N, CA, C and O atoms as a MOPAC input file, in Angstrom:
PM7 MOZYME 1SCF
protein

 N     82.01700 1   115.87600 1   104.73300 1
 C     82.62800 1   115.85100 1   103.64000 1
 C     82.13800 1   115.84600 1   102.38000 1
 O     81.28600 1   114.97000 1   102.23100 1
 N     82.37800 1   116.55800 1   101.32500 1
 C     81.99300 1   116.73500 1   100.11600 1
 C     82.60900 1   115.39500 1    98.98600 1
 O     83.77000 1   115.52100 1    98.59700 1
 N     81.94000 1   114.37800 1    98.58900 1
 C     82.73100 1   113.60000 1    97.83200 1
 C     81.90200 1   113.22000 1    96.59100 1
 O     80.67500 1   113.29500 1    96.66000 1
 N     82.57900 1   112.76900 1    95.33200 1
 C     82.00600 1   112.61900 1    94.19800 1
 C     82.34400 1   110.99500 1    93.62600 1
 O     83.33300 1   110.29500 1    93.84200 1
 N     81.20400 1   110.73700 1    92.88000 1
 C     81.19400 1   109.38300 1    92.46400 1
 C     81.62000 1   109.28700 1    91.15700 1
 O     80.81600 1   109.86700 1    90.42600 1
 N     82.86900 1   108.62900 1    90.33500 1
 C     82.84800 1   108.57300 1    89.13600 1
 C     82.43000 1   107.32700 1    88.35900 1
 O     83.32100 1   106.47700 1    88.36400 1
 N     81.53800 1   107.04400 1    87.81900 1
 C     81.05100 1   105.86300 1    87.20100 1
 C     79.74500 1   105.81900 1    87.23200 1
 O     79.42000 1   105.51800 1    88.38100 1
 N     78.71600 1   105.98100 1    86.48600 1
 C     77.54000 1   105.83600 1    87.00100 1
 C     76.73800 1   104.90200 1    86.24300 1
 O     75.71800 1   105.08200 1    85.57800 1
 N     77.60600 1   103.57600 1    86.55400 1
 C     76.39000 1   102.33000 1    86.10100 1
 C     76.26300 1   101.55400 1    87.55500 1
 O     76.66700 1   102.08500 1    88.58900 1
 N     75.82900 1   100.61300 1    87.53400 1
 C     74.95000 1    99.87800 1    88.39500 1
 C     75.50400 1   100.02000 1    90.12100 1
 O     74.76700 1   100.19000 1    91.09300 1
 N     76.92000 1    99.89900 1    90.12600 1
 C     77.66200 1    99.71600 1    91.37200 1
 C     77.55000 1   101.33200 1    91.45200 1
 O     76.91300 1   101.60800 1    92.46800 1
 N     77.95700 1   102.55300 1    90.71600 1
 C     78.33200 1   103.85200 1    90.74100 1
 C     77.03800 1   104.64400 1    91.61200 1
 O     77.14900 1   105.49500 1    92.49500 1
 N     75.96000 1   104.12600 1    91.10900 1
 C     74.41200 1   104.64000 1    91.44500 1
 C     74.06300 1   104.09900 1    92.30300 1
 O     73.21400 1   104.73800 1    92.92500 1
 N     74.40600 1   102.70000 1    92.90700 1
 C     73.87700 1   102.40400 1    94.18500 1
 C     74.73700 1   103.08400 1    95.49200 1
 O     74.20100 1   103.52500 1    96.50800 1
 N     76.04000 1   103.06500 1    95.24900 1
 C     77.05200 1   103.60800 1    95.93400 1
 C     76.32800 1   105.29900 1    96.18000 1
 O     75.96800 1   105.73100 1    97.27500 1
 N     76.26400 1   105.89600 1    95.13400 1
 C     75.97900 1   107.51100 1    95.02700 1
 C     74.49900 1   107.46500 1    96.30600 1
 O     74.35100 1   108.17300 1    97.30200 1
 N     73.92500 1   106.75900 1    95.96400 1
 C     72.48400 1   106.80100 1    96.88500 1
 C     72.48400 1   105.75800 1    98.10100 1
 O     71.38600 1   105.49500 1    98.59000 1
 N     73.60000 1   105.15400 1    98.61600 1
 C     73.78400 1   104.96900 1    99.89000 1
 C     73.48000 1   105.97800 1   100.83300 1
 O     74.23200 1   106.94900 1   100.90800 1
 N     72.24500 1   105.86700 1   101.74200 1
 C     71.97800 1   106.82600 1   102.68500 1
 C     72.98000 1   106.99000 1   103.98500 1
 O     73.05300 1   107.95400 1   104.74700 1
 N     73.82100 1   105.61000 1   104.01400 1
 C     74.72500 1   105.74600 1   105.24500 1
 C     75.84600 1   106.72800 1   105.32900 1
 O     76.38000 1   106.96800 1   106.41100 1
 N     76.23500 1   107.32700 1   104.16900 1
 C     77.34700 1   108.36500 1   104.33700 1
 C     76.94800 1   109.43600 1   104.73000 1
 O     77.84500 1   109.99600 1   105.36000 1
 N     75.83600 1   110.15200 1   104.66700 1
 C     75.52600 1   111.01400 1   105.53900 1
 C     75.56700 1   111.25900 1   107.10500 1
 O     75.82500 1   112.27500 1   107.75100 1
 N     75.16600 1   109.76300 1   107.54900 1
 C     75.54300 1   109.66800 1   109.13200 1
 C     76.84300 1   110.03000 1   109.84300 1
 O     77.05400 1   110.47900 1   110.97000 1
 N     77.82500 1   109.62400 1   108.61600 1
 C     78.89200 1   109.78300 1   108.90400 1
 C     79.74800 1   110.98500 1   108.43500 1
 O     80.96700 1   110.83700 1   108.52200 1
 N     79.26400 1   112.18200 1   107.94000 1
 C     79.57200 1   112.90500 1   107.49900 1
 C     80.24300 1   113.04000 1   106.13500 1
 O     81.04000 1   113.85100 1   105.66200 1
 N     79.60500 1   111.90700 1   105.65900 1
 C     79.99000 1   112.48100 1   103.57400 1
 C     78.53600 1   112.62800 1   102.94600 1
 O     77.42900 1   112.11700 1   103.11500 1
 N     79.07500 1   113.52400 1   102.19200 1
 C     77.88200 1   113.48800 1   101.24900 1
 C     78.34400 1   113.52400 1    99.60600 1
 O     79.31100 1   114.14400 1    99.16400 1
 N     77.50100 1   112.78800 1    98.91600 1
 C     77.90300 1   112.65300 1    97.27200 1
 C     77.37000 1   114.20400 1    96.81800 1
 O     76.18700 1   114.52200 1    96.94100 1
 N     78.09500 1   114.85100 1    96.43800 1
 C     77.75500 1   116.28400 1    95.41200 1
 C     77.75400 1   115.91300 1    94.15500 1
 O     76.88600 1   116.56000 1    93.56900 1
 N     78.31600 1   115.16500 1    93.42700 1
 C     77.97700 1   114.72000 1    91.95200 1
 C     78.59900 1   113.15700 1    91.92800 1
 O     79.43400 1   112.52300 1    92.57300 1
 N     77.64200 1   112.90400 1    90.73700 1
 C     78.18400 1   111.71100 1    89.98400 1
 C     78.42300 1   111.98200 1    88.37300 1
 O     77.72600 1   112.64900 1    87.60900 1
 N     79.60200 1   111.26600 1    88.11300 1
 C     80.34500 1   111.54700 1    86.63900 1
 C     79.84100 1   110.50500 1    85.64000 1
 O     79.30100 1   109.53500 1    86.17100 1
 N     79.88600 1   110.50200 1    84.65000 1
 C     80.31500 1   109.36300 1    83.82600 1
 C     80.87500 1   109.99700 1    82.54900 1
 O     80.60600 1   111.15400 1    82.22600 1
 N     81.74600 1   109.10300 1    81.76900 1
 C     82.12400 1   109.44900 1    80.25300 1
 C     81.08600 1   109.40400 1    79.06100 1
 O     81.13100 1   110.09400 1    78.04300 1
 N     79.91900 1   108.22900 1    79.47300 1
 C     79.43700 1   108.00800 1    78.25700 1
 C     78.06600 1   109.28500 1    78.27200 1
 O     77.14100 1   109.37000 1    79.08000 1
 N     78.35700 1   110.12900 1    77.12400 1
 C     77.27500 1   111.10100 1    76.61500 1
 C     76.04800 1   111.00200 1    76.81100 1
 O     75.44200 1   111.95100 1    77.30900 1
 N     75.27200 1   109.60100 1    76.39900 1
 C     73.97600 1   109.05500 1    76.68800 1
 C     73.55700 1   109.49100 1    78.37100 1
 O     72.47700 1   109.75300 1    78.90000 1
 N     74.69800 1   109.43500 1    78.79400 1
 C     74.02600 1   109.13400 1    80.77800 1
 C     73.97200 1   110.40200 1    80.92700 1
 O     73.07400 1   110.72300 1    81.70500 1
 N     74.62600 1   111.36200 1    80.45700 1
 C     74.81800 1   112.65500 1    81.19400 1
 C     73.56200 1   113.47800 1    81.46300 1
 O     73.02300 1   113.61000 1    80.36400 1
 N     73.03200 1   113.92900 1    82.14800 1
 C     71.92200 1   114.33900 1    82.26900 1
 C     70.77800 1   113.80000 1    83.09100 1
 O     69.90200 1   114.31300 1    83.78800 1
 N     71.16200 1   112.40200 1    82.70200 1
 C     70.10000 1   111.48300 1    83.62400 1
 C     70.28700 1   111.43700 1    84.89800 1
 O     71.07800 1   112.28600 1    85.31000 1
 N     69.86400 1   110.78400 1    85.62800 1
 C     69.70200 1   110.67800 1    87.02300 1
 C     70.18800 1   109.24700 1    87.50100 1
 O     70.02000 1   108.14900 1    86.97100 1
 N     70.81900 1   109.58800 1    88.62300 1
 C     71.13900 1   108.20600 1    89.42600 1
 C     70.99900 1   107.96100 1    90.73500 1
 O     71.83000 1   107.84200 1    91.63400 1
 N     69.70900 1   107.89600 1    90.71300 1
 C     68.86800 1   108.27300 1    92.35200 1
 C     68.33800 1   109.25700 1    92.18200 1
 O     67.40700 1   109.47200 1    91.40500 1
 N     68.88600 1   110.01700 1    92.92100 1
 C     68.49000 1   111.50300 1    93.48600 1
 C     69.86800 1   112.90500 1    92.66800 1
 O     69.87500 1   114.13500 1    92.64700 1
 N     70.74500 1   111.92400 1    92.17500 1
 C     71.70300 1   112.88300 1    91.53800 1
 C     71.88500 1   113.13500 1    90.04400 1
 O     71.70300 1   112.15600 1    89.32000 1
 N     72.16900 1   114.13100 1    89.54700 1
 C     72.15900 1   114.42700 1    88.07700 1
 C     73.32500 1   113.62700 1    87.94700 1
 O     74.00600 1   113.46000 1    88.95900 1
 N     73.77100 1   112.95900 1    86.57900 1
 C     75.11000 1   112.72300 1    86.21600 1
 C     75.59700 1   113.75800 1    85.13700 1
 O     75.05200 1   114.25700 1    84.15200 1
 N     76.63200 1   113.86300 1    85.61700 1
 C     77.56400 1   114.95200 1    84.86900 1
 C     78.34200 1   114.47500 1    83.97700 1
 O     78.48900 1   113.25400 1    84.01500 1
 N     79.10500 1   115.26800 1    82.87300 1
 C     80.01800 1   114.99800 1    82.02900 1
 C     81.60300 1   115.04900 1    82.98400 1
 O     81.67900 1   115.73400 1    84.00400 1
 N     82.68600 1   114.29400 1    82.51000 1
 C     83.77400 1   114.30000 1    83.09500 1
 C     84.38300 1   116.00000 1    82.61800 1
 O     85.46600 1   116.41600 1    83.03200 1
 N     83.63900 1   116.67100 1    81.87000 1
 C     84.24400 1   118.22300 1    81.25100 1
 C     83.94800 1   118.94300 1    82.38400 1
 O     84.66000 1   119.91800 1    82.62700 1
 N     82.93000 1   118.63100 1    83.22500 1
 C     82.64900 1   119.37700 1    84.41800 1
 C     83.35800 1   119.00700 1    85.65800 1
 O     83.13600 1   119.67000 1    86.67100 1
 N     83.91800 1   118.33900 1    85.67900 1
 C     84.90700 1   117.34400 1    86.68600 1
 C     85.27300 1   118.56500 1    87.47400 1
 O     84.52900 1   118.74500 1    88.43800 1
 N     86.14800 1   119.38200 1    87.32900 1
 C     87.10100 1   120.38600 1    87.91700 1
 C     86.29400 1   121.40300 1    88.77300 1
 O     86.38700 1   121.66300 1    89.97300 1
 N     85.23200 1   122.05300 1    87.52300 1
 C     84.21700 1   123.01700 1    88.26200 1
 C     83.53400 1   122.31200 1    89.34200 1
 O     83.26900 1   123.06400 1    90.28000 1
 N     83.17300 1   121.12000 1    89.49700 1
 C     82.43900 1   121.05200 1    90.57200 1
 C     83.31800 1   120.15800 1    91.57900 1
 O     82.78900 1   119.54000 1    92.50300 1
 N     84.47500 1   120.14000 1    91.37100 1
 C     85.24800 1   119.68700 1    92.60300 1
 C     85.90900 1   121.06200 1    93.21900 1
 O     86.47000 1   120.87000 1    94.29700 1
 N     85.93900 1   122.18400 1    92.81400 1
 C     86.54000 1   123.52400 1    93.08000 1
 C     85.37400 1   124.06600 1    93.62500 1
 O     85.58000 1   124.68900 1    94.66700 1
 N     83.85100 1   124.01100 1    93.13100 1
 C     82.69900 1   124.53400 1    93.48000 1
 C     82.34000 1   123.92900 1    95.02200 1
 O     81.77200 1   124.61300 1    95.87300 1
 N     82.70600 1   122.73600 1    95.20000 1
 C     82.21500 1   121.88200 1    96.60700 1
 C     83.64500 1   121.70000 1    97.26100 1
 O     83.60400 1   120.94900 1    98.23500 1
 N     84.64400 1   122.10200 1    97.02600 1
 C     85.98400 1   121.96600 1    97.48200 1
 C     86.12800 1   120.24900 1    98.01000 1
 O     86.50100 1   119.78900 1    99.08900 1
 N     85.67400 1   119.59200 1    96.78600 1
 C     85.73500 1   118.31700 1    96.88700 1
 C     87.16000 1   117.61700 1    97.13900 1
 O     88.01700 1   118.13300 1    96.42100 1
 N     87.64500 1   116.60700 1    97.94000 1
 C     88.93800 1   116.24400 1    98.15400 1
 C     89.00400 1   114.48500 1    98.16300 1
 O     90.03200 1   113.80900 1    98.20000 1
 N     87.41000 1   113.92600 1    98.11000 1
 C     87.10600 1   112.51400 1    98.15300 1
 C     86.80500 1   112.19800 1    96.76900 1
 O     86.28600 1   113.11300 1    96.12900 1
 N     87.04500 1   110.95900 1    96.09100 1
 C     86.58700 1   110.82400 1    95.19600 1
 C     86.33300 1   108.66000 1    95.12400 1
 O     87.12500 1   107.82500 1    95.56100 1
 N     85.07100 1   108.42400 1    94.47100 1
 C     84.98700 1   106.76100 1    94.74700 1
 C     84.97700 1   106.87000 1    93.39700 1
 O     84.44100 1   107.76400 1    92.74300 1
 N     85.77800 1   105.63500 1    92.86900 1
 C     85.45400 1   105.23700 1    91.19300 1
 C     84.95400 1   103.87900 1    91.32800 1
 O     85.38800 1   102.95800 1    92.02000 1
 N     83.75600 1   103.93900 1    90.37800 1
 C     83.46300 1   103.01800 1    90.09800 1
 C     83.04800 1   102.25000 1    88.69900 1
 O     82.02400 1   101.74700 1    88.23700 1
 N     84.52000 1   102.45700 1    88.25400 1
 C     84.93100 1   102.41700 1    86.58400 1
 C     85.39200 1   100.78000 1    86.33800 1
 O     85.71900 1    99.97300 1    87.20800 1
 N     85.32200 1   100.61000 1    85.16000 1
 C     86.01300 1    99.50100 1    84.82100 1
 C     87.30500 1    99.49200 1    85.18000 1
 O     87.91100 1   100.54500 1    85.38000 1
 N     88.03600 1    97.94400 1    85.33400 1
 C     89.66300 1    98.37000 1    85.65000 1
 C     90.60400 1    98.93900 1    84.56400 1
 O     91.65600 1    99.53300 1    84.80200 1
 N     90.01500 1    98.64200 1    83.15900 1
 C     90.85600 1    99.33400 1    82.34300 1
 C     90.85600 1   100.59700 1    82.13500 1
 O     91.70200 1   101.17300 1    81.45000 1
 N     89.82600 1   101.18500 1    82.76000 1
 C     89.88600 1   102.88800 1    82.96000 1
 C     89.82000 1   103.29700 1    84.17400 1
 O     89.38300 1   104.42100 1    84.42100 1
 N     90.26500 1   102.41500 1    85.19500 1
 C     90.36600 1   103.05500 1    86.39200 1
 C     91.84200 1   103.97700 1    86.55400 1
 O     91.84500 1   104.96400 1    87.29000 1
 N     92.81200 1   103.65000 1    85.96500 1
 C     94.13200 1   104.69500 1    86.01200 1
 C     93.87900 1   105.85800 1    85.28700 1
 O     94.34900 1   106.91000 1    85.72200 1
 N     93.20900 1   105.86300 1    84.24000 1
 C     93.12900 1   107.17100 1    83.40800 1
 C     92.23600 1   108.09000 1    84.59300 1
 O     92.61500 1   109.14800 1    85.09600 1
 N     91.19100 1   107.50100 1    84.82300 1
 C     90.16700 1   108.19800 1    85.68800 1
 C     90.70400 1   109.04500 1    87.07200 1
 O     90.35400 1   110.18000 1    87.39700 1
 N     91.78400 1   108.03200 1    87.88000 1
 C     92.18700 1   108.17000 1    88.76900 1
 C     93.39700 1   109.39900 1    88.53900 1
 O     93.70600 1   110.15900 1    89.45700 1
 N     93.93200 1   109.45400 1    87.36900 1
 C     94.78500 1   110.53100 1    87.00600 1
 C     93.99200 1   112.04200 1    86.69100 1
 O     94.37800 1   113.18800 1    86.92400 1
 N     92.51200 1   111.45400 1    85.95600 1
 C     91.61000 1   112.86700 1    85.80100 1
 C     91.26900 1   113.67500 1    87.40800 1
 O     91.42300 1   114.87500 1    87.63300 1
 N     90.87300 1   112.83400 1    88.19400 1
 C     90.47600 1   113.32500 1    89.68600 1
 C     91.36200 1   113.98000 1    90.50500 1
 O     91.07900 1   114.89100 1    91.28300 1
 N     92.97000 1   113.25300 1    90.21400 1
 C     94.05500 1   113.87400 1    90.89300 1
 C     94.60900 1   115.11700 1    90.76100 1
 O     95.17700 1   115.85400 1    91.56700 1
 N     94.22400 1   115.26300 1    89.09300 1
 C     94.59600 1   116.47800 1    88.70700 1
 C     94.00300 1   117.68300 1    88.92700 1
 O     94.53300 1   118.78200 1    88.76300 1
 N     92.48100 1   117.37800 1    89.43900 1
 C     91.61400 1   118.76100 1    89.67800 1
 C     91.66200 1   118.64700 1    91.30100 1
 O     90.67200 1   119.11500 1    91.86400 1
 N     92.46700 1   118.20500 1    91.95900 1
 C     92.68100 1   118.01600 1    93.30600 1
 C     92.10600 1   116.96700 1    94.38200 1
 O     91.96000 1   117.20200 1    95.58200 1
 N     91.90100 1   116.13300 1    93.92200 1
 C     91.28500 1   114.75100 1    94.64200 1
 C     92.50300 1   114.38600 1    95.17600 1
 O     93.51700 1   114.15900 1    94.51600 1
 N     92.38900 1   114.32700 1    96.48200 1
 C     93.53700 1   113.47700 1    97.45500 1
 C     93.24200 1   112.50200 1    98.10700 1
 O     93.99500 1   112.25800 1    99.05000 1
 N     92.03400 1   111.55000 1    97.87400 1
 C     91.78800 1   110.50600 1    98.55400 1
 C     90.90500 1   109.72300 1    97.77700 1
 O     89.76300 1   110.18000 1    97.81800 1
 N     91.05200 1   108.43900 1    96.90100 1
 C     90.38200 1   107.58600 1    96.49000 1
 C     89.62300 1   106.33900 1    96.78300 1
 O     90.30900 1   105.33700 1    96.98200 1
 N     88.43600 1   106.23400 1    96.83800 1
 C     88.19200 1   105.00400 1    96.98100 1
 C     88.15500 1   104.25800 1    95.91600 1
 O     87.49700 1   104.84000 1    95.05400 1
 N     88.67900 1   102.90100 1    95.43500 1
 C     88.45200 1   102.44100 1    94.00100 1
 C     88.09700 1   101.09400 1    94.38400 1
 O     88.62600 1   100.31000 1    95.17200 1
 N     86.57000 1   100.96600 1    93.27800 1
 C     86.06300 1    99.70200 1    93.23000 1
 C     86.22200 1    98.90100 1    91.88800 1
 O     85.41600 1    98.03500 1    91.54700 1
 N     87.27900 1    99.24300 1    91.18400 1
 C     88.18500 1    98.48300 1    90.38300 1
 C     88.84700 1    97.81800 1    90.75400 1
 O     89.37800 1    98.06600 1    91.83700 1
 N     89.25300 1    96.26300 1    89.83300 1
 C     89.96500 1    95.35700 1    90.33600 1
 C     91.40400 1    95.68600 1    89.85500 1
 O     92.06600 1    94.96200 1    89.11100 1
 N     91.81800 1    96.92700 1    90.40300 1
 C     92.85700 1    96.83600 1    90.14700 1
 C     93.81700 1    97.94900 1    90.64900 1
 O     93.19400 1    98.97600 1    90.91800 1
 N     95.14400 1    98.03700 1    90.85000 1
 C     96.14600 1    98.84400 1    91.89700 1
 C     96.44300 1    99.84800 1    90.94200 1
 O     97.02100 1    99.58200 1    89.88900 1
 N     95.97100 1   101.31500 1    91.34600 1
 C     96.53800 1   102.53500 1    90.72100 1
 C     97.92300 1   103.01900 1    91.15900 1
 O     98.50900 1   102.84100 1    92.22700 1
 N     98.27200 1   103.64100 1    90.11400 1
 C     99.92400 1   104.34500 1    90.65600 1
 C     99.37900 1   105.93300 1    90.70000 1
 O     98.95700 1   106.64700 1    89.79000 1
 N     99.55100 1   106.17900 1    92.06100 1
 C     99.29000 1   107.48200 1    92.43500 1
 C    100.50800 1   108.40900 1    93.03100 1
 O    101.38100 1   107.77500 1    93.62400 1
 N    100.65300 1   109.64600 1    92.95900 1
 C    101.77100 1   110.51300 1    93.58000 1
 C    101.83700 1   110.39600 1    95.00000 1
 O    100.95900 1   109.70400 1    95.51700 1
 N    102.79200 1   110.98800 1    95.83200 1
 C    102.75400 1   110.51700 1    96.84600 1
 C    101.75500 1   111.84400 1    97.30400 1
 O    101.47100 1   112.77700 1    96.55200 1
 N    101.31100 1   111.69500 1    98.67700 1
 C    100.20200 1   112.69100 1    98.94700 1
 C     98.67100 1   112.34500 1    98.67200 1
 O     97.84200 1   112.98400 1    99.32000 1
 N     98.22800 1   111.39200 1    97.76900 1
 C     97.43000 1   110.88100 1    97.17300 1
 C     97.17900 1   109.45800 1    97.88100 1
 O     97.91400 1   108.48700 1    97.70200 1
 N     95.83700 1   109.46800 1    98.85800 1
 C     95.79000 1   107.83600 1    99.47000 1
 C     94.81900 1   107.33500 1    98.75800 1
 O     93.98800 1   108.03100 1    98.17600 1
 N     94.84400 1   106.15500 1    98.74700 1
 C     93.93200 1   105.17700 1    97.53900 1
 C     93.54200 1   104.14400 1    98.68700 1
 O     94.34400 1   103.87000 1    99.58000 1
 N     92.12200 1   103.52200 1    98.60700 1
 C     91.62300 1   102.20800 1    99.40700 1
 C     91.18000 1   101.55900 1    98.26900 1
 O     91.03400 1   102.05600 1    97.15200 1
 N     90.98700 1   100.49100 1    98.59700 1
 C     90.56900 1    99.27300 1    97.61400 1
 C     89.41500 1    98.42300 1    98.16200 1
 O     89.41300 1    97.79300 1    99.22000 1
 N     88.34300 1    98.52600 1    97.17100 1
 C     87.28100 1    97.75200 1    97.39000 1
 C     87.24500 1    96.28600 1    96.50300 1
 O     87.02600 1    96.67900 1    95.35700 1
 N     87.32200 1    95.18900 1    96.47200 1
 C     87.24500 1    94.20700 1    95.94600 1
 C     86.34300 1    93.18800 1    96.25300 1
 O     86.70700 1    92.19300 1    96.88000 1
 N     85.28900 1    93.33700 1    95.89700 1
 C     84.42500 1    92.08100 1    96.29500 1
 C     84.63300 1    90.56200 1    96.21400 1
 O     84.26800 1    89.62900 1    96.92800 1
 N     85.29700 1    90.64600 1    95.17300 1
 C     86.06100 1    89.03200 1    94.56000 1
 C     86.86400 1    88.59100 1    95.87800 1
 O     86.66000 1    87.64700 1    96.64200 1
 N     87.80200 1    89.54900 1    95.88600 1
 C     88.55800 1    89.30500 1    96.72200 1
 C     88.13500 1    89.16200 1    98.37800 1
 O     88.81900 1    88.41200 1    99.07500 1
 N     87.26900 1    89.72200 1    98.83400 1
 C     86.25300 1    89.41800 1   100.11800 1
 C     85.70400 1    88.08000 1    99.94600 1
 O     85.90500 1    87.31400 1   100.88900 1
 N     84.84800 1    87.49000 1    98.62900 1
 C     84.37200 1    86.62600 1    98.72700 1
 C     85.30300 1    85.47600 1    98.97700 1
 O     84.99200 1    84.51200 1    99.67600 1
 N     86.54800 1    85.63100 1    98.32800 1
 C     87.54900 1    84.40700 1    98.41300 1
 C     87.84600 1    84.26600 1    99.79000 1
 O     87.69700 1    83.16200 1   100.31400 1
 N     88.21700 1    85.16600 1   100.40000 1
 C     88.57700 1    84.94300 1   101.65900 1
 C     87.25000 1    84.27500 1   102.63000 1
 O     87.49100 1    83.53500 1   103.58400 1
 N     85.90900 1    84.63700 1   102.24800 1
 C     84.94100 1    84.31000 1   103.11500 1
 C     84.92500 1    82.80600 1   102.79500 1
 O     84.54200 1    81.94200 1   103.58400 1
 N     85.36500 1    82.59700 1   101.60100 1
 C     85.28000 1    81.19600 1   101.04800 1
 C     86.29700 1    80.22700 1   101.85900 1
 O     85.96100 1    79.12600 1   102.29400 1
 N     87.46500 1    80.74000 1   101.98800 1
 C     88.55700 1    80.30200 1   102.83700 1
 C     88.17200 1    79.73400 1   103.81700 1
 O     88.48100 1    78.56300 1   104.03900 1
 N     87.18200 1    80.65900 1   104.85800 1
 C     86.98100 1    80.01100 1   106.15100 1
 C     85.59100 1    79.13400 1   105.93200 1
 O     85.01700 1    78.85200 1   106.98400 1
 N     85.11500 1    78.77400 1   104.98900 1
 C     84.17100 1    77.88500 1   105.09300 1
 C     84.71500 1    76.55600 1   105.26400 1
 O     83.96100 1    75.59000 1   105.37900 1

């Protein structure tokens, strides 16, 4: 399954280059960022694309999965952008709940929440 990563900061770059995805049938085909200074740079082995290239890449690779590694205040707008070009499954690293249409599935990863759960058991 081809997937994209939106947000080329520390988390996005680390996620994009995680080798465990391939073992389970997922392949990062592109990394995107809205910072013009980052476009054309590398996130590990992936060139960072501008958000303007989103539709073309999603169509070219028939992408249906996206990982959002953007700040919470940008997550909803970015989710709307990826949904508009055909993404149907989102893995959201931002600590915020997304409003998405029926037919789009969202999973959340919130490290603070997991740390709080672990701390409870200590």
